[in-house]
Wavefront OBJ file of the C-alpha trace (Angstrom):
o trace
v 0.000 0.000 0.000
v 1.346 3.441 -0.892
v 0.269 6.961 -0.061
v -1.412 7.461 -3.457
v -3.688 4.452 -2.839
v -4.626 5.674 0.626
v -5.339 9.199 -0.604
v -7.353 7.921 -3.591
v -9.448 5.835 -1.182
v -9.893 8.895 1.011
v -11.061 11.090 -1.886
v -13.335 8.353 -3.264
v -15.051 8.145 0.125
v -15.440 11.948 0.340
v -13.206 12.175 3.403
v -11.994 15.560 4.583
v -8.924 13.992 6.215
v -6.710 10.927 6.127
v -5.039 10.139 9.464
v -1.893 8.003 9.656
v -0.523 7.024 13.038
v 2.023 4.400 14.059
v 0.331 1.513 15.832
v -3.099 2.153 14.292
v -4.751 1.402 10.957
v -5.212 4.399 8.645
v -8.375 6.381 9.384
v -10.512 8.798 7.379
v -12.778 11.597 8.574
v -16.128 11.680 6.768
v -18.788 14.202 7.817
v -16.885 14.773 11.051
v -16.745 11.089 12.022
v -13.400 9.261 12.116
v -13.561 5.787 10.566
v -10.898 3.094 10.407
v -9.867 1.777 7.015
v -10.045 -2.013 6.931
v -6.296 -2.633 6.690
v -3.782 -3.724 9.333
v -2.269 -1.234 11.754
v 0.779 0.592 10.418
v 4.145 0.340 12.118
v 6.288 3.415 12.771
v 8.630 2.507 9.880
v 5.703 2.248 7.464
v 4.186 5.603 8.416
v 7.616 7.255 8.400
v 8.345 5.897 4.903
v 4.929 6.959 3.556
v 5.376 10.566 4.642
v 9.153 10.838 4.203
v 8.928 9.793 0.549
v 6.755 12.797 -0.345
v 8.752 15.426 1.574
v 11.316 17.799 0.120
v 14.794 17.923 1.663
v 13.844 21.039 3.650
v 10.677 19.406 4.961
v 12.683 16.348 6.008
v 15.165 18.554 7.876
v 12.315 20.402 9.626
v 10.660 17.102 10.522
v 13.886 15.725 11.988
v 14.705 18.941 13.876
v 11.259 19.968 15.149
v 9.482 16.558 15.052
v 6.817 18.039 12.776
v 6.371 19.919 9.531
v 3.540 21.287 7.397
v 3.474 21.156 3.608
v 1.194 20.652 0.635
v 1.187 17.634 -1.635
v -0.568 17.014 -4.935
v -1.491 13.906 -6.836
v -2.244 15.190 -10.358
v -5.711 14.219 -11.494
v -6.801 13.410 -7.943
v -6.461 16.299 -5.484
v -4.196 18.541 -3.435
v -3.604 17.961 0.256
v -2.429 20.013 3.205
v -0.184 17.787 5.300
v 0.832 17.964 8.940
v 3.517 15.338 9.618
v 4.508 14.818 13.242
v 6.107 12.492 15.758
v 4.146 11.328 18.791
v 4.689 8.795 21.561
v 3.855 5.828 19.274
v 6.051 7.145 16.451
v 5.383 8.851 13.135
v 2.001 10.300 12.241
v 0.419 12.559 9.645
v -2.890 14.138 8.741
v -3.729 14.840 5.092
v -6.494 17.435 4.617
v -8.089 17.398 1.163
v -7.990 20.819 -0.496
v -10.868 21.383 -2.940
v -9.706 21.694 -6.549
v -12.121 24.519 -7.311
v -13.102 27.526 -5.241
v -16.774 27.657 -4.321
v -18.567 30.991 -4.569
v -20.261 32.703 -1.654
v -23.546 31.762 -3.330
v -22.475 28.096 -3.533
v -21.784 28.212 0.201
v -25.131 29.821 0.979
v -23.314 32.662 2.728
v -25.564 35.457 4.004
v -25.507 38.868 2.277
v -23.437 40.329 5.153
v -20.378 38.476 3.820
v -20.461 40.469 0.580
v -21.151 43.671 2.484
v -18.068 43.066 4.634
v -15.728 42.398 1.727
v -17.034 45.384 -0.225
v -15.711 47.752 2.465
v -12.661 49.725 1.241
v -10.600 48.789 4.298
v -10.771 46.804 7.496
v -9.966 43.545 9.186
v -12.093 40.425 8.853
v -11.589 37.464 11.175
v -13.033 34.082 10.259
v -12.926 31.709 13.216
v -14.218 28.279 14.111
v -13.231 24.725 14.917
v -11.339 22.414 12.573
v -13.437 21.424 9.593
v -16.003 24.197 10.027
v -15.255 25.824 6.659
v -12.934 28.711 7.547
v -10.548 28.181 4.623
v -13.412 27.495 2.213
v -15.169 30.691 3.303
v -11.994 32.761 3.018
v -11.263 31.334 -0.438
v -14.769 32.295 -1.599
v -14.372 35.801 -0.168
v -10.949 36.350 -1.764
v -12.203 34.960 -5.082
v -15.163 37.366 -5.020
v -12.856 40.322 -4.357
v -10.456 39.261 -7.125
v -13.290 38.952 -9.647
v -14.972 42.254 -8.773
v -12.369 44.730 -7.544
v -8.825 45.971 -7.953
v -6.672 46.638 -4.953
v -4.286 45.307 -2.363
v -5.223 42.517 -0.005
v -3.230 40.829 2.752
v -4.341 37.461 4.084
v -2.984 35.585 7.075
v -4.089 32.070 7.912
l 1 2 3 4 5 6 7 8 9 10 11 12 13 14 15 16 17 18 19 20 21 22 23 24 25 26 27 28 29 30 31 32 33 34 35 36 37 38 39 40 41 42 43 44 45 46 47 48 49 50 51 52 53 54 55 56 57 58 59 60 61 62 63 64 65 66 67 68 69 70 71 72 73 74 75 76 77 78 79 80 81 82 83 84 85 86 87 88 89 90 91 92 93 94 95 96 97 98 99 100 101 102 103 104 105 106 107 108 109 110 111 112 113 114 115 116 117 118 119 120 121 122 123 124 125 126 127 128 129 130 131 132 133 134 135 136 137 138 139 140 141 142 143 144 145 146 147 148 149 150 151 152 153 154 155 156 157 158 159
């Protein structure tokens, strides 16, 4: 089993996340619920190899020095993923968050009119907060996309 197979399974099952953790079978998060994939538990060496193989040299150095690193990874034709690789008491672990390939509009999201009113202001600070998986990045992407399609100007984003 390789990382591409696990991620393809994750995408096929509409999972928001794939969790890899030494000592446990791979797990996916679907609609907020974490579900085990029906494969044997992964050993530390297996998880380490799966994540190490897709890291750049700099990411490997960061992982070795700080015991974690964040990066993005793409499988062309499948999806992009935001990855947090880490070391825990059982050994290597990683979480792969699926990044949507297309940006949804505010209308697609069913966002209330106030969202457009906020981003149409000539200046200001907008904070989008919430728990993991609540749609913060998706909402921000829709807001930035709306601004880019309708206005000219300078924008600074911090996530």
